[in-house]
Residue, then its C-alpha position, 0 to 999 in steps of 0.5 A: x465528484x473531483x475535478x478532472x484536471x487533465x480533461x479540463x486542461x486539454x479543453x482549455x488548450x483547445x479553446x484557446x487555440x480555436x478562439x485565437x484562430x477565430x480572432x485572427x480572422x475577426x481583425x484580419x479578414x476585412x483587411x484581406x478582403x480590402x486587399x482583394x478589392x472587395x467593397x464594404x457591402x461585400x465585407x458585411x455579407x461575408x461576415x453575415x454568412x459566417x454568423x448565419x452558418x453558425x446559427x443554422x448548424x449549431x442546433x443540428x450539431x447539438x442534436x448529434x452531440x446529444x446522441x453521440x457525445x460532445x467530444x465528436x462535435x469538438x473534433x469537427x471544430x478542430x478539423x474545420x479550423x485546420x482546413x478552412x483557412x487554406x481555402x481562402x487562398x484558392x478563392x477566386x470568386x465572391x460565390x466561392x468565398x461565401x461557401x468558404x465562410x459558411x464552412x468556416x462558420x462550423x467552428x463557432x457552430x460546433x465548438x462553443x456550446x460543446x466545449x462549455x458543457x464538457x468543461x462543466x462536466x470536468x469540474x462537477x455540478x457543484x462547481x458549474x459556475x467556476x467552470x463557466x467562469x474559467x471558460x469565459x476568461x480564456x475567451x477574454x484572453x484571446x480577444x485581448x491579443x488575437x485581433x492585434x496579432x491577426x492585423x500584425x501578421x497580415x500587414x507585416x508578413x503577408x497572406x500566407x503567414x496569416x493563413x498558416x498561423x490560423x491553420x497551425x492553431x487548428x492543428x493545435x486544437x486537433x492535437x488537444x482534442x486527442x487529449x480531451x478524448x482520452x482524459x475528459x468526462x463525456x456529457x450525458x448522452x441518449x443514443x436511442x431516444x434523445x429527450x425532446x426539448x421544449x423550446x417554449x419552456x425556456x423562452x424567457x431566458x432566450x428572450x432575455x439573452x437576445x435583449x442583452x445581446x442587442x445592447x452589447x452588439x450595439x456597443x461592439x458595432x458603433x463604439x468606435x465611431x461614437x468615440x471619434x465623434x466625442x473626440x477620442x483619437x483612439x477609441x480602441x482603448x474602450x475595447x481594451x478596457x472591455x476585454x479586461x472586464x471580460x477577464x475580471x468579471x469571469x474570474x469573479x463570477x467563477x468564484x462566487x456564482x455557485x454560492x449565490x442564487x442565479x436570479x439575483x445575479x441576473x437582476x443585478x447584472x442586467x440592471x448594471x448593464x442598463x446603467x452603463x448604457x445610460x452613462x454611454x448615451x449621456x456621459x457626464x464627462x467625455x471620460x465616461x465614454x471609456x469608463x462605461x466599459x466597466x458597468x457594461x462589461x461587468x453587467x453583460x458578462x455576468x448576465x449571459x453566464x448566469x443565463x447559461x447556468x440558469x438554463x442548464x439548471x432548468x433542463x434534464x442533463x440529456x437536454x443540455x446540448x440542444x438547450x445550450x445551442x438555442x441559447x447561444x443562437x439567441x445571443x447571435x440573433x441579438x448581435x446580428x440584429x444590432x449590426x443590421x438595424x441600429x445603424x439606421x438609428x445612428x444615421x437618422x437620429x443620434x448615438x444618445x438615442x441609440x444607447x437610450x434604446x439599448x438601455x431600455x432593452x437591458x431593463x426589459x431583460x430585467x423585467x423578463x427575469x423578474x416576471x418569468x424566471x423563477x429560481x430553477x429547481x436544478x432538475x438536471x443534476x448530473x451523477x456525481x459518479x459516472 
């Protein structure tokens, strides 16, 4: 099946707009709350509400997409991204902000899995890894520039410009969706009797995904304070290199992953991430704080993309929507767990203890792959002609 370039371009434009909108809030929202006088624990609760909303609604929306199509889920993401930013300006209480954050959380709940499945549909089954790699590269570009832009807009131009820019990106996503609707191939649906998804059959990749996310979440949460402890004046350099690794890894993954066994990439990726975390825990020199971003980023992003492809290879085509939703949820559970619990290890132990533990979690992910994840038989091959 040939690549549907028009649909693919529209999806990537929509992805870029939605990711940029979320990344503007990733950096700007804590500053905005500080300007409102919110204390740190309230900031954490509001961030957690955003994630809990995504975790809660993602499987529900996935089942809707399984019956009626992923394009309608993408429209939900664009509509929420367009309207949600303005609700922050009229929020007069903490409770109202909770509701707004829950509503805004519908963007990652609806967008990520639906868009990735549609990208796969545009490039075809034989180029599935290429599609996932391209999707990840666009997300990396947003992470590289979006948070910086969010702080710049809010600090230099004020709330209205920051909110307005985020809403304009939502409008761009809605406009792009119209192109998606007209030109993109839809993912397989089953409107009358959607196939029942066997969650236990995919437990192994979900567990491996969660273990890796716990390790990566600990890096994203505590790397800044760890770098300051080591004497770095600007530990943000670590995140810059990590963003570069996101793009480089996804580029390489897209080029080679369709030619290599999924399981082999997973074993190599999880093992490399474990090695990077050990260097992070016990850096031979201070410079290894920075350079550890290379094995950590390469191992993590190659692994999670391979896990996504592994699951989509292993289930029927009409089950992919729900399977992908649960897989992304396992990733979010890992990130949330790292933020909530690993701080106690740092407070009562050390960073070396923390990253030794997360290296062990990455190795546990390798063990899960070796013990419980045989090479998939690719039962979910899509029709080459629709």
